[in-house]
N, C-alpha and C positions, 0 to 999 in steps of 0.2 A: 558587503557580500549579502546574499539573500539565500534562504533555504526554502525550497518548495516541496511539498508532499503531494504526490498524485496517486490515485488509485488506478490500477490497470483497467484496460478496456474490457468490453463485454466478452463473455464466453458462452458456449452453448449451455453449460451447466448453470450459468446465471439465470438464463431465461427458463430453464427447466426447474428452477427452484431447488437445485441440488447443492448440497454443501461441498465445496471444493477442497477447503483446507489446504494441506500440504501436497495434495495431488497435483501433478504437473499437467494442467489442462491448458490448451492453446487458446489464443484469441479466435473468435469467429470473424466473419466478414464485417459485421457491424462494429465489433471491437476495434478492428483496424481502421475503419472509417472514423470512429470516435477519436482514436489516437491521432489520426491525420488532422481532424478538425481541432483537436487540442493543440497540435503543433501550430496551426494557423493562428489560434488565439494567443499563444505565447509570443509569437513573432509580432502580431499586431499590438501587443501590450509591452513590447520591448523586454521580454522575459526569456529570451532564448537561452537555454541552459548551456553553461560552459563545462559543467561536470555532471555526470549521471551516475547515481548509485541505486541499484535495484535489488529486490529480492532475487534469489537464484532460480525462481520459477519462470518458465518460458513466457507466460502471459505478461509478467512484469518486465522482463528483459525486452520483449518486442515492443511493448508500449513505450518504454523509455527510449528505445532506438528511434521509433517513428516520431515521438514527441520532440526529440532533440535533433531531428534531421540527420541521423546517422544512416549511412547507406547500407541497406540490407538486401539490395536487389539480387545479390548472388546467392542468397539463402533460399532453399526450398520452403514452401509453406509448412508451418508447424515444426521447422527444424531447429529453431533457436532454443538452445538449452544452456545450462551453466557451463558445460564442457565444450560448447560450440557457440561462442558469442563474439561480437566485435570487441576489439581491444579497447575501444573507448569507454566501454561499460565496466564499472566497478561493482562487484557483488558484495552484499552484506547478508550473511545468513540470518541475522536477527530481524531482517525485514520480511522474512517468509511468513506466510499466512498461518493463523492459529490452526493447530492440528486438531481435527475432530475425531480421530481414531476410527472406531467401528462404524461411525455414521458418515464418513466421507463418501461422497458421490451418491448419497441417498437423498431422496425427496422426503425429508423428515416431516414436512407438513402433512403428507399422506401416510407415511409409514410409522413415524414416531412423534406424534404431536406433543407428547409429554416432554420429550427432550427439547423440542423447539421452544416450548413455553419456559422451561427451566433455563435454557441458554440465553434467550433474547428478552424475555419478560422479567426474569429474576436473576440477573447476573451476579447480584450480591450473595446469592446462596448456591450458585451453580457448582456442580461437582463434575470434574472431567470424566468423560467416558473412557472405556478401555482403549489404551493407545493414544489418547488425546491429551490436550493441555487444559489447564484451568486458567482463569483470567490473571491470577497473580503471575503465572509463568510468562504470559504474553506481555503483560505490562513490564515485567522485569527485562524482557528482551527489548522492548521499546525504550526503556531507560538507558540501556547500553548503547542503542543507536544515538540517542540524544547526547549522552555524555561523551561519546566518541566524536561527534560533530563539535561539541564544545571544546574538547581537548585540542582538536585539529585547528579550530578557529583561534584559540589562544596561542597555539604554537606557531601561528603564521602560515599554516599549510594552505590556506585559501587566500586568494587575492581579494582586494576590496571590491573589484568589479565582478567577481565570480557570482554566478547564479547556479546553485547546486540543486539539482532535481533528484529527489528520492521517489522511487516508484515502489509501492507496496500494495496492500490488500485491504479489504474492508475491516475485518476484526483487528488486524494489526494497526491499521490507521487510527482506529478508535483508541487503541492502547496508547499510541503516541500522544493523542490529544489528552487522555486522562493523565498521563505522566507529566505533561507540561502544566496543566491547570490544577492538578491534584483534586479533581472532582470526585464525588462519592461514586463507588462502584455501581450503585443503583441507577446512575445517570449515564452509564457507559454508552447506551444506544440512543441517547436523546437528540443527537444530531445525525444527519445523513451524510455519508461520503459516497456519492454516486460514482459510477464508472467515469474515469478521467476527470473527476473533480480536482481542483487545485487549492491547496491550503498552504498559506505561508506560515512557517514556523519562526517565531520571534524569540531568539535565544539571547538571554542575558549572560554576562560573564560569570556570574556566580549562581545562576539558577533561580534566584529569588524573583526575578521579573519576567520569567518565561511566559509566553502567550502564543496565541495563534489567531489567524483570521482567514476566512474563506475568500478566495479571489474569484473562483469559478465554481459553480455548483455541478458542473459536468453534465452528464446526459441522463439516460433513464435510471431510475432507481431500481437496482437489481440486488439479488442476494450476493 
């Protein structure tokens, strides 16, 4: 079995440099194209997902559907939500994006540059804004995702030939990588997880040999 982590496709807020956080922002046309191209890449590399687990936000659900070749033609644009999703998709609340509280949907580069610097340049001293999460909380959620996968793997819930695709977000994806490698918090943003990038999660039975490797760098580097 193999476990793949993919970041969702592009949204309008990505290109506007606005923090999305836990806000339910849909893919834009480019994001859907990215997911379609990611689907082609998965097929070409014999990595067609057999199971899909996504964040409950629409941009992740739609990315997962497109990337896995799940038919969503009957859905209206922007209508895929946690309460209106294909049965083939499994949701995991812990894959949701980091909550940025009062700064969600804001262009913090223009409006709150001090928050931007604190959040991305100094994650080791970051303090959560009102209504938001800190990095410890996000990494804790990431750990729950990994340990649930490990439990299911050891319990035989996945077949040897399964390719499990997890679709998440930028900050949460980095949290998963930190949890796997136990890297220092200051290195949180040292790698890029672009839209529709694919990272293979290499899980050991006891957690001591966990690792990851990038299989695809995805597309444009976006917020």
